[in-house]
N, C-alpha and C positions, 0 to 999 in steps of 0.2 A: 390494246390500250390498258385493259385490266391487268394484263400480265406485266406491262411496263410499270404501272403504278404499284403493283404488288412488289415487283423487283426493286423499285425505287425506295419503297418503305423499308424493305430489308437492308438496302444499302445504307439508308440514313440511320437505321437502328444499329447496324454494325459499326458505322462511323462513330456514333455516340458511345457505344460500348468500348470501342477501341480507344477513344480519347479519355474516357473515364478510367480505363485500365492503365493507360499511359500516365495519366495524372496520379493515379494511385501508386504506380511503380516509381514515379519520380519522388513522390512523398516518402515511400519506403526506403528508397536509396538515400534520400537526404537524412532520414532518421538513422539509417545504418551508418552513414558517414559521421553523424554526430556522436554515435556511440563509440566509433573507432577513435574519433578525436578525443573524447573523454578518457578512454583507456590510455591513449598516448600521453595526455596531460598528467595523469596520475601514475604513470609507469614507475617513477622513482620510489613511490611509497606503497603501491598496491601489492598485497601479498599474493603468492601463488594460489592460495585457497580462494581469495576474493575474486581473482581474475577467472579462475575456473568456474565459480558459481555464476558470475555475471555473464560469461559467454554461453552458459547453458540456458539462460532465461530467454523466453520466446515472446512474452507479452510486454508491450510498451509500459504498461502500468507497473509491472514488476520491476522493470529496469529503472523507472523513475523512483520507485520506493527504495530500491537498492542504493541508488546514488544518494538519496537523502539519508539513509542509514549509514552509509560509508562516511559521510562528513559528520554525522551526529555523534558517532562513537569516538571521533577525534576532537570533539569540541571541548576545550578545557573549562569553559564556563557555560554550561547548558542553560543557566538561569537568565543569561543576557539574550537580547534579541538577535545579535549578530554572532556568527561563528568566527571567532578570532583566528582559529587555526586555518580555516578555509581562506579567509582574506589574506593572511600572511603567506599561505602557500601559493596563491596565484600571483602575489607580488614577487615572490621568489622565482616563480615560473617565468614571468615576463622578463625579469632581470637575467635569468639564466639563458633564455632564448636570445635576448638582445645583446648581452655582453660576454657571455661565456661559451658560446658555440652550441647551445642547446643542452637538454638534460642528459643526452647520451655522451657528451664530452666528459672527460675526467673531472674538470672543475665544476661543470654543471651538475654532475651526479652528486659530488660531495656537498655542493651548495644546497641542493634540494634535500639531502638527508640531514645535514648538520646545521644548515642555516647560515646566517651571516657570521663570518669569523670574528672573534674578539679583536684580533689585530691582523693586519695584512701588510707585509713588506714586499715591495717590488724591486727587483734588481735589474730592470731593463736599462739599457744605455751604457753598461759597463763594458770596458774592453777586455776584462779578465774572465767574465763568465757569460754564459748564454742567458737569454731572457728567461727569468724565473721569478716565482713568487713563493713566499712562505706564509701560510695561513695558520694562525694560532687559535686553538679552540680549548675551552674549559668544559669538562664533561658534565658538570653540574648534576651529578647523580644519574646520568643515563647509563643503562646497564652494560657492563662489560668493558667500559672505556677507562683509560687512565685519567688522572685528574687534569693533566695538561697535555696537549698534542700539538706538534708543529708539522703540518703537512706541506710538502714541497711539490710544486708543479714547475715543469721546465719545457722549453721548446728545443727539441733535438736539432742540433746543428744550426740553431736559430731559424729553423724553417718549420712552417706548418703550425699545427695546433699545440696547445699545452698538454703534456702528459703527466700523470701522477708518478712521482718518484718512489720506488720501492727500495728502501735501504736493504742492502745485502744482495738484491737482484740487480739493481742499478749501482753505479759506481760514482764516486766524486769526479772521476775523469769525465763523465757525461756532462757535468756542470761547467767545466772549463770551456772557454771560447775555442772554436775550432783551430784558430791560428796558434794557440799556445799549449795544446795538449799533446804535442809530439813526444812520444816515449815516456809519458807520465804514468806512474803507478798510482793505485788508489791512495796510498799513504802520502806520496808527494803531492798529488792533486789536492788532497784534504788540506795539507799545510799551505799550499798555494792559495786556496780559497780563504783560509783562515786569516791570512795576512790582511785581507781587505774586509771580509764579511764573516765575523765570528758566528753569528746565529745561523747563517746559511751553511757554513761548514759543519756545524753540529747537526743540522737537519739532514745532511747526507749520511749520517751514521745511524740515526734512529728518529722515529717520530716523537719519542719521549725525551724532553730536554735533559742533557747531561748523561744519557746512556750511550754505550758503544765506545769503541776505541779503534782508531785507524791502525794501531800497531799490533793488535791482538785479534787477527781474523777469526780465531777459534771462539772468541767471546761474542756470541751472537746477540742480536737484539730481539725484542719481541714485537717488532713493527708489523710483520706480516700477520701475526696472530690478531693484533688490534685492527688491522685493515679488514679482516674477516668479520670482526665484531661490529665495525662501522657499517659494512654492507648488509649485515644481518639485522640492524636496528629496526627497519620497517616491519620485519616479521616479529621481532621481540616485543615491540611497543604496540602493535595492533591488537585491538580487542576483536576476537573472531566469533564470539557467541551469537551475534546477530545473524550469522550465516545460516543457522539452522532454520530460520524463517523463510529462506528462499530455496530450499530443496525438500522435495517430498519423499526422497528415497533416503532412508536412514543409513548413515555411514557413507553416503556418496561423496562427502567432502571431508578431507582430513584437515582440520583447522590447525593442527600442530605442525604442518609441513614447514620445514625450515628453508631459509633462503639459499637456493642453489646447492642444497645438500644432496650428496650422492651416497650410494652404498659402498662399503668397503670393510676390510678386516685388518686388525692389527694384533701384534703380539709383543709382550715384554718377557725377557728372560735374563737372569743374573748369571754371569760367568766370571772366571778368573783368568788372568793372563799376565805372566811375568811380574807378579807382585801387586797387580792392580785388580780391583773388583769393578767389572763393567756392567752397565745396563745395556743389553742388546735389544734391539727392537726392529720389527719388520712391518711393512705396510703393503696391503694389496687392495688398490682401488678396483672396483668391479668394472669401471669404464674409464677410459682416458680419451676425452674428446680433444680433437686437434683442429687446427686451421691449415688449409692447403695453400701452399705458395704457388707462384706461377710455374715453377719447375717441378711441380707435383711432389713436393716434399711436405710431409705432415709435421707440423710444429706445435709445441706446447711448452709453456714455462711452468715447471712444477716446483713446489716449495714444500719442505718438510720441517715442521716446527715442534721441537721437543720442549716440554715444560715440566719441571719438577717443583711441586709446591708442598709446603708443610700443611698440617691440619688446619691452620688458621688462614690458609689461602695465600701465604707469603711465598713469592717466587724464590726458590733456592738455586735453581740452575735452569738455563735455557740454551738451546742450540738450534741453529738453522742450517739447512742444506738446500741447494738449488740444482736443478737440472734443466738445461735447455734441450728438450726432446726434439730430435730430428729423425724422422722415419720415412723410408721409402714405402710405396704401396704395399709391397710384400711384407715388410716388417710390421706395418700397421695392421695388416690382416692377421699376422701371427699373434700380435699383442691382443687384439680383439678376441681371438680364439683361445689362446693359452693363458692370458692375463700376464701381469708383470708384478714382481715382488721387488721392493726397495728396502734394503737392509742397512742398518747403521748401528753405532754404539757410542757410549759416553761413559766416562768414569762416574762412579756413584759413591756417596758417603753414607754413613750410618744415620738411620732415622726412620720415621714413619711418614710416608709421602703419598700424595695423590699425583699420579703421573699421567700425562696426556701427550699423544702425538697427533698433530694435525697435518693432513695432506691437503694441499691447496693447488688447484689448477688455475694459475693466474690468467691464462689465456681465455678461459671460459667462466671464471669466477665461480668455480665449483669446489666443494671441500667435503671432508668428513673427519671426524675426531674419534680416536680410540682412547679410552681411559681405564686405568686400574689403580687400585690402592696396593702399595707394597711396603713391607717393613724390612729394613736392613739392620742387622746387628751382628755381633761377633758369633752368635749361634746360628746365623743364617747359612744354610748349605746350598750353594749355587748348583743349578741343574740346567743343562742345555739339551734339547730334544729336537730331532729332525728325521728326515727320511733317507739321508745319505751322509756318510762321513768320509773324509779324505785326509791322508797324511799330507802335511805341507812342509816345505823347506824354504821359509821366507822369514826375514826379520821384521816384516810389516805387522802392524796391529790390524786385525780384521774382525768384522762382526761374527758372532757365533763361533768363536775359535779359541784355541789354546796355542801354546808355542808350537805344538806338534800336530794338532788336528783341527779340522774345520768341518762344521756341520752345515748342511743345506736344510733350511726350515721353511715350512709353509704356515703363515699365520692362521690359516683356516683349520690347521691340524687335521687334514684329511689324508688318508693313505689308500693306495691301491693294494689289492691283494698280492701283487707282484713285488711290493715294496718290503723293506725291513724297517722296523722302528728302531732308531739308534739314538744314542745320547752319551753324555758325560756327566758324572756326579762328582763334585769336588769335595770329597770326603776322605778321611783317613780310615774309616770303617766301611766294610763292604755292605752295600744296601741290599734289601730284599725288594724285588720289583715284580709287580703283577699287572696284568690286564684284566679288569673286572667288568663284566657285562653290565652296562648301565640300565638295561631294560628287562633283564630276567635274572633270577637267582641261579646262576650256573657256576660250575667250578671255574675259578679264575685261571687264566693262562699264566704260568710262572715263567719269568725271563731268567734263564740260568746262564746264558752266555755273557758273563760279566768278568772283565779282565782288568787287573790293577795296572795303572800306568802312572808312575811317579806319585803325585799327591792327589790322584783322581782315579775313578773307575770308568771304563768304557763298557757300554752294553749294546747288545744287538739281538733282535728277535725277528725272524721271518714271519710275515703275515699270511703266507700261502695257505696254512691250515686253519687260520682264524676265521670264524664265520663273520659275514658282513654284519655291521651294526655299530652302535656307539659303545665305547669302553672308557672306563676310568683308568688312566695310567697312574698307578699308585706306587710310591717308593717309601720304604720305612728303613730307619736305622734303629735297631732295638724295637721298642714299642711305639716310637714316635714316628708319625707320618710326616715326612719332610716335603712331599710333593704330591699333588693330585690335580690332574687336568683331564678333561674329556676329549677323546679323539674319535674319529670316525673311520671305520674300515669299509670301503665302498664295494658295492656289488658290481659296479661298472668301472671302466677305466677312464681316468681323467689325466690329461697331459699336464706335465709339470710347467709351472709358470716360468717365464724368462726372468732371470735374476739380474738386478742392478744393485751395486753396493759401493760403499766408500771404504777406503783403507787409509791408514796413516803410516808414515815411515817410523823406524825405531827411534829416531831423534825426538819424536813427539812425547816421549815419556815425561819430559819436564813440563810440557804443556798440560799434561794430565795432572801433574802435581799442583801447578798453578790453578787449574780449574777446580780441583778439590779444595784447595785453600780458600778460594773465592766462595765455594758452596758452603763451607763451614762458617765463613764470615757472614754470609747471607742468613744462615740458620741461627746466628747469634752465639756460636761456640767459638769465641775469640782465641782461646788457648789452643784448640785443635787447628784453627786457621794459621796461627803463628808457627806451630810445629811444621806444617806443610810448607809455609813460605820459607822457613829456615832450611828446608831440604833443597831449595833451589841453589844452583851454583851462583857465585858472585856476579858472573857475566850477565845473568838474567835479572839482576836487581838494576834495571835500566829505566830510561825515561818513560817507557810504556807501563811497566809494572809498579814502579815506585809509588804512584798515587794510590793504587789499590792496597799495597803493603802498608803504606802510611795510615790508611783508614783503619787497619787492624790495630796498629799501635795507638791510634786516636781513641778507639773504643776501649782499649786497655788502659787509657789515661796516661800513657807514657808520652807526654807532650814534648819532652826534650828530643826523643827519637823521631817524632813527627817533624819537628823543625829541622833536625839534622838531615833527614831524607829529602824533604820537599824544598829546602833552600838551595839544593844543588842547582847549578846554573842551567844544566840541560833540561830540567823538569819544566814543562810548559805551565805557566801560571794561569790556568783557566779557573773558572768560577769555583769548582769544588776544591781545588788546591788552595786558592786564596782564602776560602772560608776556613779550611783546616788550619792554615798558617795563622790567620787572624785570631781565631779562637785559642789555638795553642799558645800563641804569643801572649794573649791576655792571661791565660792560666799561669804562665811563667813570669808574669810581671814585666814583660818586655814591651812597655807601652808605646815607645816611638815606632817599633817595628809593627806592632798591632795596628797603629794608626795608618802606617804606610799600606798595609794589606787591605784594610777596610776602605781606604781611599780608592784603591784599584777596584774593589768590589763595586763601587758606585758606577763604574763604567758598564757594569752588567745590569744596572737598575738602580735609579736614584730613589730608594725606598725610605719610608719613615724609620724603619727598624735600623738600617745601616747608619742613617744620620744620627739617631739617638745614641748608638754605640760610639760613634765618633765624638759626639758631644760629651759623653761621659769620660772618654779617654782624655780629651783635651782638658776637661775640668780637673781630672786627676793630675795632669801634667802642669796645672797652674795657668793654662792659657785660656782665661775666662772669655775673652772677646771671641776667640775662635770657637770655643765651646758654644757660645750663644748663637753664632751663625748656624751651626748644625742643629741646635735645638729648635730654633725658629723654623728652619727648613723642615724638620720632622713634623712640627705642628701644622705647617702649611700643607704638607702632603696628607696628613691625617684628615684635615678638613675636606680635602678633595675626595 
């Protein structure tokens, strides 16, 4: 009996402990789920550093304090009782979950980052286009964004969820309804859309209103650059100093971590080919993440965005390239082991520039940027350097090449001892070339194998006898050093990366002339711009190029030439064309024509400014009643 009672007491005690533990476990699980839900709620705005710190916290009090601090640093008015940012954020969150397919959908993600668009146009129900929406945003001083953006979302084949449209990667063909897109090109699709929906057609070219051209595919937009800036806003705008209160290990959290930024290397080099000076550039991402399809193919959409800016930050030239990567298992293993180099080139003009190349993996929203400052003048001596040179017999333009030779270059500037360092110096005088040890004062290695070829010199030097280490590759002409970069000669062997590159046919030489003319125009050198435009054959003064050429004459204040070019019947009278025609006609005292053009401009926006201009024109023409109508309309719009 005593044994039974004793056993029963233990049984009761065990049961009590068990239920206490079960209750505690359920409470812990509920708390764990609440933290997971909070992280999911703030996923669109939480930074990588914040997430890392929060997940490292073990004490509930610390987690509560963290959440309070998280919202506090985002409070625009700390002196008020309510946190307006937090209230607005949860309103957006509820709307995104109810109306936009959640925060991981394309529309939901943009909505959570940028908020309610200033304007939203829906094109559902049209027989000509798929269901789509254009959201208009004003940057209002947010870092890295253009003043105005038009973001396009569309349902592919009118099925499923809305997708964000990437100009340059997506095509206007994707926006046409499935039944009418047969055999459409991007240019014809753009014209088809424009017949019914002007703003929608322009949004297929660029997120920046008025940028891009369906007839000049080489003239890239900066859309993908700004998409990266949008997705990086949560990192840029977050205040991370408070994180140091939640980690006891100094340096455990990198608060500077950038949104989806990966490591990589880039390189810029100036070369010459058939009368053109080119900026050659190569990019090597250290990792390329992919998605695997059902048939075991690794895919990734890669984008490369080149930007050339002057010292004031004004964009002089930009160019985009895209690759739809499709790799087998074996090819993916090779890329992971050997890496991949992507090489390209662009014509470059004279000036002092900041140059950047951005690599973006659109599939995984990862990117990195390589930047350099470069000065180009008549005295600049171009130099190309690589680990291998080949003679070529091709009329194509290619990166890191001349008409006769092509170099293979690694942006990391690393060499195996079995390699030779090789290059081309575009100089009339023979250069002196040395490898100078960067870590010790030793006798430099002189490169003596230098051979003259036409207007350049080719050099080559075996690295077999060169000790492993870092070296300055130095080139002089006379007493002036024209080139210095640091290279590494490795003590171990590294496989060469797989190379991917773009080339252009010989017929692209006039595209280069046009691009250089545009670059000089963007720089503000109108005379140089017109010199290059005048080098184009008459056949290339067409409907695609004339608005750009006319803008050069407009800046030159040759208004008669502007009217002559833009009044051609074939020129599409879009906003920028109408504005130049209207202003040029005013300068030339062609008031009836000016009124006609400004009347058409009202179709793009019934603004106070346009109405005031029309009022002044009709007043000058003696049509007082008509002038009063426009003046009254201008006052009405200004009051609004």
